[in-house]
C-alpha positions, 0 to 999 in steps of 0.5 A: 500500500502506498498510502499517504496520511496528513494531519494538520493541527494548531496550538495557537490558531492564527499564529501557527500550524503544524502539518504532519505527513507520513508517506512511502518513499523508495527508502521506506516510510518518511515522516515530514513535520512542517511547522509554520509560525508567524513571528514579529521581528520589530515592526515586521511580521515574519513567517518561519517554516521549520521542515523536519524530514525523517526516514523511519527505517534508518532514523536519519533526520534533516531539518530546514528552517526558512524565513518568509518576509511579507510581500510589498508592491504589486504582484506580478503575472501568474507563473506558467507551468511547463505544460503552458497552463497558468498556475494559480498564485 
């Protein structure tokens, strides 16, 4: 069975969300924990994403932390995919 499960929860609605996914890969089962939190840095609101990927078979784990700043100015044209379709923003 190649079943993927996803569960999204929040301990602080409006400020954070935690998405836990379990999915089969070529190397066994992977558990992915994607946590997104809004943090205030002075006068700026920043979205912090912590992504933890764990191989359940061998216990190896990798963590990535990314920071997203609010967009300022006009939003450009929608992206076009390789198949020529317009991708929703």
